[in-house]
N, C-alpha and C positions, 0 to 999 in steps of 0.2 A: 504493500500500500504506500509506504514511504517513497519507494522508488517511482511509482506512478505519479505521486505528487511532485517529486523532483522534476520529472519530465514535463508535467503540465505547467510548472512555474518557470521552466527554463525555455525561453523562446527558441533558441537554437536547436535544442533537443526535440521540442514539439514540432518544429518545421521539418526536421529530419524524419521524425516518426510519421507524420502525415504524408510526406513525399514518398516514403518507402511503402506505406500502405497502398497509396494510389498506384505506385509502380508494380507492386506485387499483384494487385487486382487486375491491372491491365495485362501483365504478362500471364496471369492465370486464365485469361480469356482463351488463349491458344489451347491450354491444357484442358479447359472445361469443354470446349468443342470436341476435342479428341475423346475425352471421357464419355460424353453424351453419345457420340456415334458408336463407340466401342461397346458401351454397356447395353445399347439397344440390340446388339447381336446375341445377348444372353436370352434364355427363356424368360418370359414376362415376369414370373414370380421371383426371379433372381436379379432383375435389373436394378431396383432401388438399393438392394443390399450391396450389389456390385459397385454402384456409384459411391455409396457411403464408405465402404471398406477401402476402395481404391483411393479416394480423396483423403481419407483419414490416415492411411499408411503413407501417402505422399507427404502429408504434413510431418509425420515422424521422420521421414527420410530427409526432409529439408532441415529439420531441427538437428538431426545427426550430422548433416553436412556442415551446419553452422559451428558445431563443436570441433570440426576439423578445418576451420576457416583458414588457418595458416597454410595447410596443404592445398586448399582450393585456390588460394591466391597464387601459390607457386606454380599452378598449372599454366600460367600465362608465359612462363619462361620457355624460350625456344629449346627444342630437343634435337632437331635435325633440319637440314635445308634441302630443298629440291628446286633447281633452276633459280637460285638466288632468293628463294622465298623460304623464310624460317617458319617451321611449324611447331606449335606448342601442343601440350596435351589437351588444352582447351579447344584448340583448332580441330584436333582429331575427334574429340567428343562431339563438337558441333557438326563435323562432317558425317560421323556415324549416325547421329540423331536425325540430321536432315535427310540423309539417304533412307533411313528407316521410315520417316514420315512421308517422304515422296512415294516410297514403295507401298506403304499402307494406304495412302490416299488414292493412288492410282489403282490399286487392287479393288478398293471399295467402289470407285467410280465405274470400273469395268463391271463389277457385280451388279450395280444398279442400272447400268446401260444394257445388260443382257435381256433379251426377250425371254418369255416363259418357255418357248420351244427350245431355244438354245440352251437355257439353263437345264432343261430336262436331258438334252443330249450330253451335256457335260457331267450329268449325274446330280443327285440331290445335294443341296448345299448343307454343309455341316456346321451347326452352331458352335461358336467358340465355347470352350470350357471356362468355368468360373476362374480357375487358377490362371489360365492363359490370358484372360482379360486383365486380371489384377497385375500380372507380370508385365504386360505391355504398357499399362498405365504407369507403373513405377519406372519402367525403362525410359519412357519419354519424359517423365517428371524429373528424372535424374539430369537429363540434358538441360531442361529449362531451369532447374535449381542451380546448376553450376553457373549458368549465364547470369541469373538474377543475383546470386551471391557476390560474384565478381563486380557487378554493377553497383550493388549496395555498399561494398567496401569503399568505393569512391565517394560515397555520400556521408557515411558515418563510420566511426571506428568502435562504436558501442554495440557489442553483440546482443545485449539485452533489448535494444531498440529493434534490431533485426528480428529477434524472436517474436516480439509483440506484433510486428508487421506481418510476419508469416502466419501467426495464429489468427489474426483478424482477417487476412485475405482468404485463408482456408475456410473460415467460418462463412464468409460471403459465398464461396464456391459451394459449400454444403447446402446453403439456402437456395442457391440458383440452379443447382444441378438437376433436380427432378423436374421443375417447370421447363427448363431449357430442353431436356431430353424428350419430354412428352411433346413439346412443340415441334421439335425436329422430326419426331416419329410420325406426327399427324400430317406433316407437310413434305411430300417427296421433293418438291423443288428446293425447299430449304436444306434438305439433306445434300443435294448436289452443290448448293452454294457453300455449305459448311465444308464439304470435302475439297472444294476449290480453294477455300481459305487455308486448309491444312496443306494442300499442295504448294501454295504460295509460301507459306511459312517454312515448309521443308526446303524449298529452293533457296529461301533467304538464309537458313542455317547453313546450307552447303556453301553458299557464296561467302558467308561470314567465315567459315572454316578455311576457305581458300584465300582469305585476306581482302575480300571485297565487301566492305561494310555498307549495308543498306540501312539508312535511318528508319527506325521502327515507326516513327511518326507517319511516314509515307505509307507503310504497310497498313497501319490501323486506320488511316484516313481512307484508303481504298476499301478496306473491309466495311467501314461505317457507311460509305457511299453505296456500296453494293447491297448492304443490309437495308438501307433506306429505300432503294429502288425495289427490292423484293417485298418490302412491307407495303409499298404502294400497289404492287401486283396482287398481293394477298387481299388487300382491302377492295381492289377493283373486282376480283373474282367473287368475293363475298357479296359485294353490292349487286353484281349481275345475277348471282344465284338467288338472292333475296327478291330481286325484282321479278325473276322468272317465276318464283313460287307465288308471288302476289298476283301475277297476270294469269296464272293457270287456274 
Protein backbone atom coordinates (compact mmCIF):
# COMPACT_ATOMS: atom_id res chain seq x y z
CA UNK A 1 0.00 0.00 0.00
CA UNK A 2 2.83 2.39 0.91
CA UNK A 3 4.52 1.64 -2.40
CA UNK A 4 1.35 2.49 -4.33
CA UNK A 5 1.04 5.75 -2.40
CA UNK A 6 4.65 6.56 -3.27
CA UNK A 7 3.90 6.07 -6.98
CA UNK A 8 0.70 8.14 -6.82
CA UNK A 9 2.50 11.00 -5.09
CA UNK A 10 5.55 10.90 -7.40
CA UNK A 11 4.65 12.54 -10.76
CA UNK A 12 7.58 10.91 -12.59
CA UNK A 13 6.71 7.40 -11.36
CA UNK A 14 2.99 7.94 -12.02
CA UNK A 15 3.62 9.08 -15.61
CA UNK A 16 5.93 6.11 -16.18
CA UNK A 17 3.29 3.73 -14.78
CA UNK A 18 0.44 5.14 -16.89
CA UNK A 19 2.61 5.15 -20.01
CA UNK A 20 3.65 1.54 -19.45
CA UNK A 21 0.05 0.44 -18.83
CA UNK A 22 -1.07 2.03 -22.11
CA UNK A 23 1.90 0.49 -23.94
CA UNK A 24 1.22 -2.97 -22.50
CA UNK A 25 -2.48 -2.75 -23.43
CA UNK A 26 -1.66 -1.63 -26.99
CA UNK A 27 0.94 -4.38 -27.41
CA UNK A 28 -1.55 -6.81 -25.90
CA UNK A 29 -3.98 -6.19 -28.79
CA UNK A 30 -1.80 -8.34 -31.04
CA UNK A 31 -1.72 -11.11 -28.48
CA UNK A 32 -5.44 -10.86 -27.75
CA UNK A 33 -6.39 -11.23 -31.42
CA UNK A 34 -4.18 -14.33 -31.65
CA UNK A 35 -5.66 -15.78 -28.45
CA UNK A 36 -9.22 -15.14 -29.70
CA UNK A 37 -8.68 -16.84 -33.05
CA UNK A 38 -6.74 -19.75 -31.59
CA UNK A 39 -9.16 -20.42 -28.71
CA UNK A 40 -12.06 -20.56 -31.20
CA UNK A 41 -10.40 -23.69 -32.62
CA UNK A 42 -11.19 -25.51 -29.37
CA UNK A 43 -14.46 -27.33 -28.68
CA UNK A 44 -17.04 -24.79 -27.57
CA UNK A 45 -17.09 -25.92 -23.94
CA UNK A 46 -13.31 -25.43 -23.64
CA UNK A 47 -12.96 -22.04 -25.33
CA UNK A 48 -13.52 -19.78 -22.33
CA UNK A 49 -11.29 -21.91 -20.12
CA UNK A 50 -8.60 -21.97 -22.80
CA UNK A 51 -8.61 -18.18 -23.07
CA UNK A 52 -8.46 -17.66 -19.32
CA UNK A 53 -5.71 -20.25 -18.77
CA UNK A 54 -3.68 -19.02 -21.75
CA UNK A 55 -3.82 -15.35 -20.72
CA UNK A 56 -3.25 -16.20 -17.04
CA UNK A 57 -0.17 -18.29 -17.78
CA UNK A 58 1.05 -15.56 -20.14
CA UNK A 59 0.94 -13.11 -17.22
CA UNK A 60 3.06 -15.42 -15.05
CA UNK A 61 5.46 -15.84 -17.96
CA UNK A 62 5.91 -12.08 -18.24
CA UNK A 63 6.40 -11.72 -14.50
CA UNK A 64 9.01 -14.50 -14.61
CA UNK A 65 10.80 -12.73 -17.45
CA UNK A 66 10.78 -9.50 -15.43
CA UNK A 67 12.72 -11.32 -12.71
CA UNK A 68 15.33 -12.04 -15.39
CA UNK A 69 15.37 -8.48 -16.68
CA UNK A 70 19.18 -8.29 -16.72
CA UNK A 71 19.26 -11.33 -19.01
CA UNK A 72 16.49 -9.92 -21.23
CA UNK A 73 18.33 -6.63 -21.69
CA UNK A 74 21.53 -8.46 -22.63
CA UNK A 75 19.66 -10.10 -25.52
CA UNK A 76 20.19 -6.92 -27.54
CA UNK A 77 23.96 -7.50 -27.72
CA UNK A 78 25.18 -8.77 -31.14
CA UNK A 79 26.16 -12.45 -31.26
CA UNK A 80 27.14 -12.84 -34.93
CA UNK A 81 27.16 -10.99 -38.24
CA UNK A 82 25.87 -11.83 -41.71
CA UNK A 83 26.71 -9.50 -44.60
CA UNK A 84 27.78 -6.72 -42.23
CA UNK A 85 24.53 -6.94 -40.27
CA UNK A 86 24.86 -7.87 -36.59
CA UNK A 87 22.20 -10.19 -35.17
CA UNK A 88 21.33 -10.35 -31.48
CA UNK A 89 19.32 -12.97 -29.61
CA UNK A 90 16.41 -10.50 -29.62
CA UNK A 91 16.60 -10.32 -33.43
CA UNK A 92 16.53 -14.11 -33.65
CA UNK A 93 13.52 -14.28 -31.30
CA UNK A 94 11.70 -11.66 -33.39
CA UNK A 95 12.52 -13.58 -36.60
CA UNK A 96 11.32 -16.90 -35.17
CA UNK A 97 8.17 -15.37 -33.67
CA UNK A 98 7.36 -13.43 -36.82
CA UNK A 99 7.88 -16.49 -39.03
CA UNK A 100 5.62 -18.53 -36.73
CA UNK A 101 2.93 -15.84 -36.82
CA UNK A 102 3.10 -15.55 -40.62
CA UNK A 103 2.83 -19.33 -40.95
CA UNK A 104 -0.07 -19.53 -38.49
CA UNK A 105 -2.00 -16.65 -40.07
CA UNK A 106 -1.43 -17.98 -43.59
CA UNK A 107 -2.56 -21.47 -42.55
CA UNK A 108 -5.72 -20.09 -40.94
CA UNK A 109 -6.49 -17.88 -43.97
CA UNK A 110 -6.11 -20.91 -46.23
CA UNK A 111 -8.40 -22.91 -43.95
CA UNK A 112 -11.11 -20.23 -44.05
CA UNK A 113 -10.77 -19.78 -47.81
CA UNK A 114 -11.29 -23.49 -48.50
CA UNK A 115 -14.67 -24.46 -49.85
CA UNK A 116 -16.64 -27.22 -48.19
CA UNK A 117 -15.95 -29.68 -51.04
CA UNK A 118 -12.23 -29.02 -50.99
CA UNK A 119 -12.17 -29.39 -47.22
CA UNK A 120 -13.83 -32.80 -47.54
CA UNK A 121 -11.27 -33.88 -50.14
CA UNK A 122 -8.44 -32.88 -47.82
CA UNK A 123 -10.05 -34.86 -45.01
CA UNK A 124 -11.90 -33.78 -41.89
CA UNK A 125 -10.35 -30.87 -40.03
CA UNK A 126 -8.85 -31.79 -36.70
CA UNK A 127 -9.58 -29.49 -33.80
CA UNK A 128 -6.55 -28.33 -31.87
CA UNK A 129 -5.99 -29.92 -28.49
CA UNK A 130 -6.22 -27.86 -25.31
CA UNK A 131 -2.51 -28.26 -24.55
CA UNK A 132 -1.53 -27.30 -28.12
CA UNK A 133 -3.55 -24.07 -27.95
CA UNK A 134 -2.02 -23.11 -24.58
CA UNK A 135 1.49 -23.89 -25.85
CA UNK A 136 1.05 -21.73 -28.96
CA UNK A 137 -0.37 -18.85 -26.89
CA UNK A 138 2.63 -18.97 -24.55
CA UNK A 139 5.06 -19.30 -27.45
CA UNK A 140 3.86 -16.12 -29.11
CA UNK A 141 3.51 -14.29 -25.79
CA UNK A 142 7.19 -15.03 -25.16
CA UNK A 143 8.07 -13.07 -28.31
CA UNK A 144 5.85 -10.10 -27.42
CA UNK A 145 7.06 -10.17 -23.80
CA UNK A 146 10.73 -9.89 -24.75
CA UNK A 147 9.96 -6.94 -27.02
CA UNK A 148 7.76 -5.13 -24.48
CA UNK A 149 10.23 -5.63 -21.61
CA UNK A 150 13.13 -4.24 -23.62
CA UNK A 151 10.95 -1.25 -24.55
CA UNK A 152 9.85 -0.80 -20.92
CA UNK A 153 13.44 -0.73 -19.67
CA UNK A 154 13.99 2.41 -21.73
CA UNK A 155 11.10 4.10 -19.91
CA UNK A 156 11.74 3.17 -16.28
CA UNK A 157 14.28 1.26 -14.21
CA UNK A 158 11.77 0.25 -11.52
CA UNK A 159 10.75 -3.38 -11.93
CA UNK A 160 7.83 -2.91 -9.53
CA UNK A 161 6.25 -0.37 -11.91
CA UNK A 162 6.65 -2.85 -14.77
CA UNK A 163 4.98 -5.57 -12.68
CA UNK A 164 1.96 -3.35 -11.95
CA UNK A 165 1.67 -2.43 -15.65
CA UNK A 166 1.75 -6.11 -16.67
CA UNK A 167 -0.89 -7.12 -14.11
CA UNK A 168 -3.23 -4.26 -15.11
CA UNK A 169 -2.85 -4.95 -18.86
CA UNK A 170 -3.48 -8.67 -18.38
CA UNK A 171 -6.58 -7.80 -16.34
CA UNK A 172 -7.85 -5.75 -19.29
CA UNK A 173 -7.12 -8.69 -21.61
CA UNK A 174 -9.05 -11.08 -19.36
CA UNK A 175 -12.08 -8.77 -19.44
CA UNK A 176 -11.93 -8.22 -23.21
CA UNK A 177 -11.03 -11.80 -24.27
CA UNK A 178 -14.48 -13.40 -24.22
CA UNK A 179 -16.45 -10.56 -25.88
CA UNK A 180 -13.78 -10.19 -28.59
CA UNK A 181 -13.63 -13.94 -29.27
CA UNK A 182 -17.41 -14.24 -29.49
CA UNK A 183 -17.59 -11.21 -31.81
CA UNK A 184 -14.90 -12.66 -34.09
CA UNK A 185 -16.64 -16.05 -34.09
CA UNK A 186 -20.00 -14.51 -35.13
CA UNK A 187 -18.57 -12.48 -38.00
CA UNK A 188 -16.58 -14.41 -40.66
CA UNK A 189 -15.36 -11.21 -42.35
CA UNK A 190 -13.91 -10.02 -39.04
CA UNK A 191 -12.02 -13.33 -38.79
CA UNK A 192 -10.31 -12.63 -42.12
CA UNK A 193 -9.53 -9.06 -41.04
CA UNK A 194 -8.03 -10.28 -37.76
CA UNK A 195 -5.94 -12.88 -39.58
CA UNK A 196 -4.72 -10.15 -41.94
CA UNK A 197 -3.68 -8.15 -38.88
CA UNK A 198 -1.72 -11.13 -37.56
CA UNK A 199 -0.06 -11.59 -40.95
CA UNK A 200 0.95 -7.93 -40.99
CA UNK A 201 2.26 -8.11 -37.42
CA UNK A 202 4.23 -11.25 -38.27
CA UNK A 203 5.86 -9.54 -41.25
CA UNK A 204 6.68 -6.56 -39.02
CA UNK A 205 8.40 -8.86 -36.51
CA UNK A 206 10.41 -10.49 -39.31
CA UNK A 207 11.43 -7.06 -40.63
CA UNK A 208 12.37 -5.97 -37.10
CA UNK A 209 14.51 -9.07 -36.68
CA UNK A 210 16.31 -8.24 -39.94
CA UNK A 211 17.05 -4.72 -38.77
CA UNK A 212 14.25 -2.87 -40.60
CA UNK A 213 12.32 -1.09 -37.86
CA UNK A 214 8.71 -0.26 -38.72
CA UNK A 215 7.15 2.30 -36.32
CA UNK A 216 4.33 0.58 -34.46
CA UNK A 217 2.22 3.71 -34.75
CA UNK A 218 1.85 3.09 -38.49
CA UNK A 219 0.80 -0.52 -37.87
CA UNK A 220 -1.84 0.35 -35.29
CA UNK A 221 -3.12 3.28 -37.38
CA UNK A 222 -3.63 0.90 -40.32
CA UNK A 223 -5.35 -1.61 -38.03
CA UNK A 224 -7.63 1.09 -36.58
CA UNK A 225 -8.57 2.35 -40.06
CA UNK A 226 -9.33 -1.18 -41.31
CA UNK A 227 -11.37 -1.92 -38.19
CA UNK A 228 -13.36 1.30 -38.68
CA UNK A 229 -14.14 0.41 -42.30
CA UNK A 230 -15.22 -3.11 -41.29
CA UNK A 231 -17.42 -1.63 -38.54
CA UNK A 232 -19.18 0.50 -41.16
CA UNK A 233 -19.66 -2.62 -43.32
CA UNK A 234 -21.16 -4.50 -40.38
CA UNK A 235 -23.53 -1.64 -39.59
CA UNK A 236 -24.51 -1.39 -43.26
CA UNK A 237 -25.29 -5.12 -43.49
CA UNK A 238 -27.26 -4.98 -40.25
CA UNK A 239 -29.27 -1.99 -41.50
CA UNK A 240 -30.04 -3.71 -44.82
CA UNK A 241 -31.08 -6.90 -43.02
CA UNK A 242 -33.37 -4.99 -40.67
CA UNK A 243 -34.89 -3.05 -43.58
CA UNK A 244 -35.48 -6.30 -45.49
CA UNK A 245 -37.28 -7.80 -42.50
CA UNK A 246 -39.48 -4.72 -42.14
CA UNK A 247 -40.43 -4.78 -45.83
CA UNK A 248 -41.27 -8.49 -45.83
